[in-house]
C-alpha positions as CSV (number, residue, x, y, z in Angstrom):
1,M,0.0,0.0,0.0
2,P,1.4,3.4,-1.0
3,K,2.2,5.8,1.9
4,V,1.9,9.6,1.8
5,L,3.1,12.3,4.3
6,I,1.2,15.5,4.5
7,S,3.8,17.9,6.1
8,D,1.9,21.2,5.9
9,Q,-1.4,22.4,7.1
10,M,-4.1,21.8,4.5
11,S,-7.8,21.0,4.3
12,P,-8.7,17.6,5.9
13,K,-10.3,16.7,2.6
14,A,-6.8,15.8,1.3
15,A,-6.3,13.0,3.9
16,E,-9.9,11.9,3.4
17,I,-9.3,11.4,-0.3
18,F,-6.0,9.5,0.2
19,R,-7.6,7.1,2.7
20,A,-10.7,6.6,0.5
21,R,-8.4,5.6,-2.4
22,G,-6.7,3.0,-0.2
23,I,-3.5,5.1,0.4
24,E,-2.0,5.2,3.9
25,V,-1.4,8.8,5.0
26,D,0.3,10.5,8.0
27,E,-0.4,14.2,8.8
28,I,2.7,15.5,10.6
29,T,3.2,19.3,10.3
30,G,5.8,21.7,11.6
31,L,8.7,19.4,11.0
32,S,12.3,20.8,11.0
33,K,14.5,19.9,8.1
34,D,16.4,17.3,10.2
35,E,13.1,15.8,11.4
36,L,11.8,15.5,7.9
37,I,15.0,13.9,6.6
38,K,14.8,11.3,9.4
39,I,11.3,10.0,8.4
40,I,10.9,10.9,4.7
41,G,12.4,7.6,3.6
42,N,9.3,5.8,4.8
43,Y,7.0,7.5,2.2
44,D,6.1,7.2,-1.4
45,G,4.5,10.6,-1.6
46,L,5.0,14.0,0.0
47,A,2.1,16.6,0.0
48,V,3.2,20.1,0.9
49,R,2.1,23.7,0.7
50,S,4.7,26.4,1.1
51,A,6.2,25.8,4.5
52,T,8.0,22.5,3.9
53,K,11.2,22.9,2.0
54,A,11.9,19.9,-0.2
55,T,15.6,20.6,-0.6
56,K,18.3,18.5,-2.2
57,D,19.2,17.0,1.1
58,V,15.6,16.0,1.9
59,I,15.1,14.4,-1.6
60,A,18.4,12.5,-1.2
61,A,17.1,11.0,2.0
62,A,13.7,10.1,0.4
63,T,14.8,6.7,-0.9
64,N,11.3,5.5,-1.6
65,L,9.8,8.8,-2.7
66,K,8.0,8.8,-6.1
67,V,5.9,12.1,-6.1
68,I,5.9,15.5,-4.4
69,G,2.5,17.3,-4.6
70,R,2.3,21.1,-4.0
71,A,-1.2,22.2,-3.0
72,G,-0.9,25.5,-4.8
73,I,0.9,27.0,-7.8
74,G,4.4,28.1,-6.7
75,V,7.0,25.4,-6.2
76,D,9.9,27.7,-5.0
77,N,10.1,25.4,-2.0
78,V,10.9,22.3,-4.1
79,D,14.3,21.6,-5.6
80,I,12.9,20.4,-9.0
81,P,16.3,19.6,-10.5
82,A,17.2,17.4,-7.5
83,A,13.7,15.7,-7.7
84,S,14.2,15.1,-11.5
85,G,17.6,13.6,-10.9
86,A,16.1,11.3,-8.3
87,G,13.2,10.3,-10.5
88,V,10.6,12.0,-8.4
89,V,7.6,13.5,-10.1
90,V,6.8,17.1,-8.9
91,M,3.2,18.2,-9.3
92,N,1.3,21.4,-8.5
93,T,-2.3,22.5,-8.6
94,P,-2.3,25.5,-10.9
95,F,-6.0,25.8,-11.3
96,G,-7.3,25.3,-7.8
97,N,-6.7,28.9,-6.7
98,S,-6.9,30.6,-10.0
99,I,-10.2,32.4,-9.5
100,T,-9.3,33.4,-6.0
101,T,-6.0,34.9,-7.1
102,A,-7.6,36.7,-10.0
103,E,-10.3,38.1,-7.8
104,H,-7.6,39.4,-5.3
105,A,-5.9,41.2,-8.2
106,I,-9.2,42.8,-9.2
107,A,-9.9,43.7,-5.5
108,L,-6.5,45.4,-5.2
109,M,-7.1,47.3,-8.5
110,F,-10.3,48.7,-7.0
111,A,-8.5,49.5,-3.8
112,L,-5.8,51.5,-5.7
113,A,-8.4,53.2,-7.9
114,R,-10.4,54.5,-4.9
115,Q,-7.7,54.7,-2.2
116,L,-9.7,52.4,0.0
117,P,-7.2,51.5,2.7
118,E,-6.2,55.1,3.3
119,A,-9.8,56.3,3.3
120,D,-10.8,53.6,5.7
121,A,-8.0,54.5,8.2
122,S,-8.8,58.2,7.9
123,T,-12.5,57.7,8.5
124,Q,-12.0,55.3,11.5
125,A,-9.7,58.0,12.9
126,G,-12.6,60.4,12.9
127,K,-11.2,62.7,10.3
128,W,-13.9,62.5,7.6
129,E,-11.5,63.7,4.8
130,K,-14.0,63.5,2.0
131,N,-12.2,65.9,-0.3
132,R,-8.8,64.3,0.2
133,F,-9.6,61.0,-1.5
134,M,-10.2,61.6,-5.2
135,G,-10.2,58.3,-7.1
136,V,-10.4,57.3,-10.7
137,E,-12.9,55.1,-12.6
138,L,-11.9,51.8,-14.1
139,T,-14.3,52.1,-17.0
140,A,-12.5,52.9,-20.2
141,K,-9.1,52.6,-18.6
142,T,-6.4,50.4,-20.2
143,L,-5.3,47.3,-18.2
144,G,-2.0,45.8,-19.1
145,L,-1.5,42.1,-18.4
146,I,2.0,40.8,-18.0
147,G,1.3,37.1,-18.4
148,A,-1.9,35.9,-20.1
149,G,-2.1,32.3,-18.8
150,N,-4.8,30.8,-16.7
151,I,-5.0,33.5,-14.0
152,G,-4.3,36.3,-16.4
153,S,-7.1,35.2,-18.7
154,I,-9.6,35.3,-15.7
155,V,-8.4,38.8,-14.8
156,A,-8.9,39.8,-18.4
157,D,-12.4,38.4,-18.4
158,R,-13.4,40.3,-15.3
159,A,-11.8,43.5,-16.5
160,L,-13.6,43.4,-19.8
161,G,-16.8,43.0,-17.8
162,L,-15.8,46.3,-16.1
163,K,-15.6,47.9,-19.6
164,M,-11.8,48.2,-19.5
165,K,-9.6,47.9,-22.5
166,V,-7.2,45.0,-22.0
167,I,-3.8,44.6,-23.6
168,A,-1.4,41.7,-22.9
169,Y,2.3,41.0,-23.1
170,D,3.1,37.2,-23.1
171,P,5.6,35.6,-25.5
172,F,3.4,32.5,-25.6
173,L,0.2,34.2,-26.4
174,T,-0.9,33.4,-29.9
175,A,-3.0,35.8,-32.0
176,E,-5.9,33.3,-32.0
177,R,-5.8,33.0,-28.2
178,A,-5.7,36.8,-27.8
179,E,-8.7,37.2,-30.1
180,H,-10.6,34.5,-28.1
181,M,-9.8,36.3,-24.9
182,G,-10.8,39.7,-26.3
183,V,-7.5,41.3,-25.6
184,T,-4.8,43.0,-27.8
185,K,-1.4,41.4,-27.9
186,V,1.4,43.9,-27.5
187,T,5.1,44.2,-26.8
188,L,6.3,44.9,-23.3
189,D,7.3,48.5,-24.3
190,E,3.9,49.0,-25.9
191,L,2.2,47.8,-22.7
192,L,4.3,50.1,-20.5
193,A,3.5,53.1,-22.7
194,Q,-0.3,52.5,-22.9
195,A,-1.4,50.9,-19.6
196,D,-3.2,52.9,-16.9
197,F,-3.1,49.8,-14.7
198,I,-0.6,46.9,-14.9
199,T,-1.1,43.5,-13.3
200,L,1.4,40.7,-13.3
201,H,0.5,37.0,-13.8
202,T,3.7,35.2,-14.8
203,P,6.0,32.7,-13.0
204,L,9.3,33.9,-11.6
205,T,12.0,32.7,-14.0
206,D,15.4,34.0,-15.2
207,S,13.6,35.8,-18.0
208,T,10.9,37.4,-15.8
209,R,12.9,38.3,-12.8
210,N,12.7,42.1,-12.3
211,I,10.6,42.3,-15.5
212,L,9.5,45.7,-14.1
213,S,13.0,46.9,-13.5
214,A,14.0,50.5,-12.9
215,E,14.5,50.9,-16.7
216,N,11.1,49.5,-17.5
217,L,9.3,51.4,-14.8
218,A,10.7,54.6,-16.2
219,K,9.1,53.7,-19.5
220,A,5.7,53.3,-17.9
221,R,2.9,55.8,-18.4
222,P,3.0,58.5,-15.7
223,G,0.6,57.8,-13.0
224,V,0.4,54.1,-13.8
225,R,-0.9,51.8,-11.0
226,I,0.7,48.4,-10.6
227,I,-0.6,45.2,-9.0
228,N,1.4,42.1,-8.3
229,C,-0.4,38.9,-6.9
230,A,2.0,36.5,-8.8
231,R,5.5,36.1,-7.4
232,G,7.9,38.3,-5.5
233,G,10.9,39.3,-7.6
234,L,9.0,40.3,-10.7
235,I,9.3,44.0,-9.7
236,D,12.5,45.8,-8.6
237,E,11.1,46.9,-5.2
238,A,13.7,49.7,-4.7
239,A,12.9,51.1,-8.1
240,L,9.1,50.8,-7.3
241,K,9.6,52.8,-4.1
242,A,11.5,55.5,-6.0
243,G,8.8,55.7,-8.6
244,L,6.1,56.1,-5.9
245,D,8.1,58.7,-4.1
246,S,8.6,60.7,-7.3
247,G,5.0,60.4,-8.3
248,H,5.8,58.7,-11.6
249,I,4.1,55.6,-10.3
250,G,0.5,56.6,-9.2
251,G,0.1,53.6,-6.9
252,A,1.1,50.0,-6.3
253,A,-0.5,47.0,-4.5
254,L,1.7,44.0,-3.7
255,D,0.5,40.7,-2.3
256,V,4.0,39.1,-2.8
257,F,7.5,40.3,-2.0
258,V,11.1,39.3,-2.7
259,E,11.6,38.4,1.0
260,E,8.7,36.6,2.7
261,P,7.4,37.0,5.3
262,A,7.9,40.7,4.5
263,K,8.2,42.3,7.9
264,A,10.5,45.3,7.2
265,S,10.0,46.2,3.5
266,P,11.2,49.8,2.6
267,L,7.9,50.1,0.7
268,F,5.9,50.0,4.0
269,G,4.6,53.5,4.8
270,T,5.1,54.8,1.2
271,P,2.2,56.9,0.0
272,N,-0.2,55.2,-2.4
273,F,1.2,51.8,-1.5
274,I,-1.1,48.9,-0.5
275,S,0.2,45.5,0.8
276,T,-1.4,42.2,1.8
277,P,0.4,39.1,3.2
278,H,0.3,36.8,0.2
279,L,-3.4,36.3,0.3
280,G,-3.9,35.5,-3.3
281,A,-5.0,31.9,-2.6
282,S,-6.5,32.6,0.8
283,T,-10.1,31.8,0.5
284,D,-11.9,28.8,2.0
285,E,-12.9,27.6,-1.4
286,A,-9.3,27.8,-2.8
287,Q,-7.8,26.0,0.1
288,V,-10.3,23.1,-0.2
289,N,-9.9,23.0,-4.0
290,V,-6.1,22.7,-3.9
291,A,-6.1,20.1,-1.2
292,I,-8.6,18.0,-3.1
293,Q,-6.7,18.4,-6.3
294,V,-3.3,17.5,-4.9
295,A,-4.7,14.4,-3.2
296,E,-6.5,13.3,-6.3
297,Q,-3.4,13.9,-8.6
298,M,-1.0,12.1,-6.2
299,S,-3.4,9.2,-5.8
300,D,-3.9,8.8,-9.5
301,F,-0.1,8.7,-10.0
302,L,0.6,6.2,-7.1
303,L,-2.3,3.9,-8.1
304,T,-2.6,4.1,-11.9
305,G,0.4,6.0,-13.2
306,G,-1.7,9.0,-14.2
307,V,0.3,12.2,-14.2
308,T,-1.5,15.6,-14.0
309,N,0.0,19.0,-13.7
310,A,3.5,17.7,-13.4
311,L,6.4,20.1,-13.8
312,N,9.2,17.6,-14.7
313,V,7.5,14.8,-16.6
314,P,4.8,14.7,-19.4
315,S,1.3,14.7,-18.2
316,L,-0.7,11.5,-18.5
317,S,-4.3,11.4,-17.3
318,A,-5.7,8.5,-15.4
319,E,-7.9,7.9,-18.4
320,E,-5.0,7.9,-20.8
321,A,-2.8,5.7,-18.7
322,P,-4.4,2.3,-19.4
323,R,-4.5,2.9,-23.2
324,L,-0.9,4.3,-23.3
325,R,0.6,1.7,-20.9
326,P,1.2,-1.0,-23.7
327,Y,2.8,1.7,-26.0
328,M,5.0,2.9,-23.2
329,Q,6.1,-0.7,-22.5
330,L,6.9,-1.1,-26.2
331,A,8.7,2.2,-26.3
332,E,10.7,1.4,-23.2
333,R,11.9,-2.0,-24.7
334,L,12.8,-0.4,-28.0
335,G,14.8,2.2,-26.1
336,S,16.4,-0.5,-24.0
337,L,17.3,-2.5,-27.2
338,V,19.0,0.5,-28.7
339,G,20.7,1.3,-25.4
340,Q,22.2,-2.2,-25.1
341,L,23.3,-2.4,-28.7
342,V,24.5,1.2,-29.2
343,S,25.6,2.4,-25.7
344,D,28.2,5.1,-26.7
345,G,28.2,8.2,-28.9
346,I,24.5,8.8,-29.2
347,S,23.9,12.5,-29.9
348,A,20.3,12.5,-30.9
349,V,17.1,10.4,-30.5
350,K,14.1,10.6,-32.8
351,V,10.8,9.0,-31.8
352,E,8.3,8.4,-34.6
353,V,4.7,7.1,-34.3
354,E,2.4,5.9,-37.0
355,G,-1.1,4.5,-37.3
356,A,-3.0,4.3,-34.0
357,A,0.0,5.5,-32.0
358,A,-0.1,8.8,-33.9
359,E,-3.4,9.6,-32.2
360,L,-1.9,9.3,-28.7
361,N,-0.1,11.6,-26.4
362,I,3.5,11.2,-27.7
363,K,5.3,12.7,-24.7
364,P,5.0,9.7,-22.3
365,I,6.0,7.4,-25.2
366,T,9.2,9.5,-25.7
367,A,9.9,9.5,-22.0
368,A,9.6,5.7,-22.0
369,V,12.0,5.4,-24.9
370,L,14.5,7.6,-23.0
371,A,14.0,5.6,-19.8
372,G,14.9,2.4,-21.6
373,L,17.8,4.0,-23.4
374,M,19.3,5.7,-20.4
375,R,18.9,2.6,-18.1
376,T,22.1,1.3,-19.6
377,H,23.9,4.1,-17.7
378,S,22.0,3.7,-14.3
379,D,19.7,1.2,-12.7
380,T,17.8,4.1,-11.0
381,V,16.5,5.6,-14.3
382,N,12.8,6.1,-14.8
383,M,10.5,8.3,-17.0
384,V,11.1,11.3,-14.8
385,N,14.9,11.5,-14.7
386,A,15.6,10.0,-18.1
387,P,14.9,13.2,-20.1
388,F,17.0,15.0,-17.4
389,L,19.9,12.6,-18.0
390,A,19.6,12.9,-21.7
391,R,19.8,16.7,-21.5
392,E,22.9,16.4,-19.3
393,R,24.5,14.4,-22.1
394,N,23.4,17.0,-24.7
395,I,21.3,14.4,-26.5
396,E,18.8,16.1,-28.9
397,I,15.3,14.8,-28.8
398,A,12.8,14.9,-31.7
399,E,9.2,13.7,-32.0
400,V,7.4,12.9,-35.3
401,R,3.9,11.9,-36.0
402,H,3.1,10.2,-39.3
403,E,-0.4,10.2,-40.8
404,R,0.8,7.8,-43.6
405,E,-0.5,4.3,-44.1
406,T,1.7,1.6,-42.7
407,D,1.9,-2.2,-42.9
408,Y,1.0,-2.3,-39.2
409,H,-2.1,-1.0,-37.4
410,T,0.3,0.9,-35.1
411,L,4.1,1.4,-35.1
412,V,6.7,3.1,-32.9
413,R,10.2,3.8,-34.4
414,V,13.3,4.9,-32.5
415,T,16.3,6.2,-34.4
416,V,19.5,7.3,-32.7
417,K,22.3,9.3,-34.3
418,T,25.8,7.9,-33.7
419,P,29.3,8.7,-35.1
420,D,28.8,5.6,-37.4
421,G,25.4,6.8,-38.7
422,D,21.8,6.4,-37.8
423,R,20.5,3.2,-36.1
424,S,16.8,2.5,-36.1
425,V,14.5,-0.1,-34.5
426,A,10.7,-0.3,-34.7
427,G,8.0,-2.2,-33.0
428,T,4.2,-2.7,-32.9
429,L,1.6,-4.2,-30.5
430,F,0.4,-7.7,-31.0
431,G,-3.3,-7.8,-30.1
432,M,-2.8,-4.1,-29.1
433,T,-1.3,-5.2,-25.8
434,K,1.9,-7.2,-26.4
435,P,5.1,-5.4,-27.5
436,R,6.7,-6.9,-30.5
437,L,9.9,-6.0,-32.5
438,T,9.4,-5.6,-36.2
439,E,12.7,-4.1,-37.5
440,I,16.2,-3.8,-36.3
441,F,18.8,-1.7,-38.0
442,G,17.1,-1.9,-41.4
443,I,16.4,-5.7,-41.2
444,T,12.9,-7.0,-40.8
445,V,12.7,-9.4,-37.9
446,E,9.7,-10.1,-35.6
447,A,10.5,-11.0,-32.0
448,D,9.2,-10.6,-28.5
449,L,11.6,-8.6,-26.3
450,N,11.4,-10.5,-23.0
451,G,13.8,-11.7,-20.4
452,R,17.2,-12.8,-21.4
453,M,18.1,-12.8,-25.1
454,L,21.0,-13.3,-27.4
455,Y,21.6,-10.9,-30.3
456,I,23.9,-12.2,-33.1
457,V,24.9,-10.6,-36.5
458,N,26.4,-13.2,-38.9
459,E,27.0,-14.0,-42.5
460,D,23.9,-15.7,-44.1
461,K,25.5,-19.0,-45.0
462,P,24.4,-22.6,-44.6
463,G,25.3,-24.4,-41.4
464,F,25.5,-21.5,-39.0
465,I,22.2,-22.2,-37.2
466,G,23.3,-25.8,-36.6
467,R,26.7,-24.8,-35.3
468,L,25.1,-22.3,-32.9
469,G,22.5,-24.8,-31.7
470,S,25.2,-27.4,-31.0
471,T,27.3,-24.8,-29.1
472,L,24.5,-23.8,-26.9
473,G,23.3,-27.3,-26.4
474,E,26.7,-28.6,-25.3
475,A,26.8,-25.7,-22.8
476,G,23.4,-26.7,-21.4
477,V,21.7,-23.5,-22.5
478,N,18.0,-24.0,-23.5
479,I,16.6,-21.9,-26.3
480,G,13.1,-20.5,-25.7
481,T,12.4,-18.7,-29.0
482,F,14.3,-18.2,-32.3
483,H,13.9,-15.2,-34.6
484,L,15.7,-14.6,-37.9
485,G,16.0,-11.8,-40.3
486,R,18.4,-10.9,-43.2
487,R,19.0,-8.0,-45.6
488,N,19.3,-10.2,-48.7
489,E,20.2,-13.8,-49.5
490,G,23.7,-14.5,-48.6
491,Q,24.3,-11.2,-46.9
492,E,24.2,-10.0,-43.3
493,A,21.7,-11.7,-41.1
494,I,20.4,-11.1,-37.6
495,L,19.4,-13.7,-35.0
496,L,17.5,-13.0,-31.8
497,L,16.9,-15.9,-29.5
498,S,15.6,-16.0,-26.0
499,V,17.3,-18.2,-23.4
500,D,16.3,-19.5,-20.0
501,E,19.4,-18.4,-18.1
502,A,22.3,-16.0,-18.3
503,I,25.0,-16.8,-20.8
504,P,28.4,-16.8,-19.2
505,D,31.2,-14.7,-20.8
506,P,33.3,-17.7,-21.9
507,L,30.4,-19.0,-23.8
508,L,29.8,-15.6,-25.5
509,A,33.5,-15.6,-26.4
510,G,33.1,-19.1,-27.9
511,I,30.1,-18.0,-30.0
512,C,32.1,-15.1,-31.3
513,Q,34.6,-17.6,-32.6
514,L,32.1,-19.5,-34.7
515,P,32.6,-19.0,-38.5
516,G,30.7,-16.1,-40.0
517,V,29.9,-14.4,-36.7
518,K,30.3,-10.6,-36.7
519,T,28.6,-9.5,-33.4
520,V,27.4,-11.2,-30.3
521,K,25.6,-9.4,-27.5
522,A,23.7,-10.7,-24.4
523,L,20.5,-8.7,-23.8
524,V,18.2,-8.4,-20.8
525,F,14.7,-7.0,-20.8
526,A,12.6,-6.5,-17.6
């Protein structure tokens, strides 16, 4: 039975879902790093919010860990490269608090427009400064979105309902998507020059860090009001304060800061500045939603292999998993075959799918190929860390779908680039469930890839099969299956046979000495 640790406070719905799905769960919160390291090896899954730090040391101690689930969007507290290297899936729940975060951004925009916090403080102090607080309407104003993903699109929808004009800067926003959202796609400079309000909805990456730098803030329209409910670090906070002090920035509202908890920010006390303590996801509905989602996602993965909202492995829904599983097994064995026969000098891998396979999610198939291929380098390789290991070795990956007719109902082909040229293998599914090799290095040969096998390249001449059979028989090796293929009569031939036990090195050396033998290789398939 899989076992999960919930190490941060979250809705009890999460534990209820784990138990209902047959997963053992412990709820132990407030652990120190050393305490977490001491017990993490007992668990298959770790469910966290933002307090637990899944560092490299924690992941190294998590010898049984298979998945980390973050109940929320940000995964700054998870060392994703370390998790990938250890073969641990990292998931988040990007949609559970989307509406809540978008609504908080809209609320802060209203608060800036009408100076609500200052007006509230003044009124409760008995001042009644009605003439002091002159706001602005949102209607007909231009809202600039930096980031037009899930949350940004919700903000855009709400802003359009307020009769605002919405423009968006997002390198991944297509013209079709912008039209569907009802927004105008612009460059960052165009957004800065036109926007009356700017709201940020992008992750913190090397390319987005300080996207509102001193230089970019200087380009902004005078009097612009800025809202950030995304990630701390997207705005240069010192430059923002300078802009507020000078009046170039008309107002700013931050729910997130570079340093959190933010207890001594230089922005505090600055006129026209509003702050909240990272409340974007803080509604009852959002906390229940992300707890439910992380528990369901982790359960699907641990029980069925379904992968949803993963950050370091292709997504594979629980519905897709049963249909894709035979293809992934075929792909893994094709990758393993190539890895065992061509273990050095691979600079590129191409995965091609035809027929029924072309209609499927190709990402898990590619990951399975790489897992089989890279397993020749390490016995701890899986679909999570195989792409990571391939990138470390500068192996280029390509995926191709073919709509063309094929001799098989479905086909997966794996081609690797080596210093000696391309090497290709292909396979299909027998009965749509059983992996079967159909081609190896340009030679047609049908074979199951199971257990222990012997791969031989030889000259196609009479007498060879008899000599090989005698050699194996004299050594007491039983042949299970026997598969032959050749390029042309009298030319190079390939033999794949399954054996019941491991073939010792002296026997392999003896087979190499048989007349006509060019290559001999012992293969093992899980």
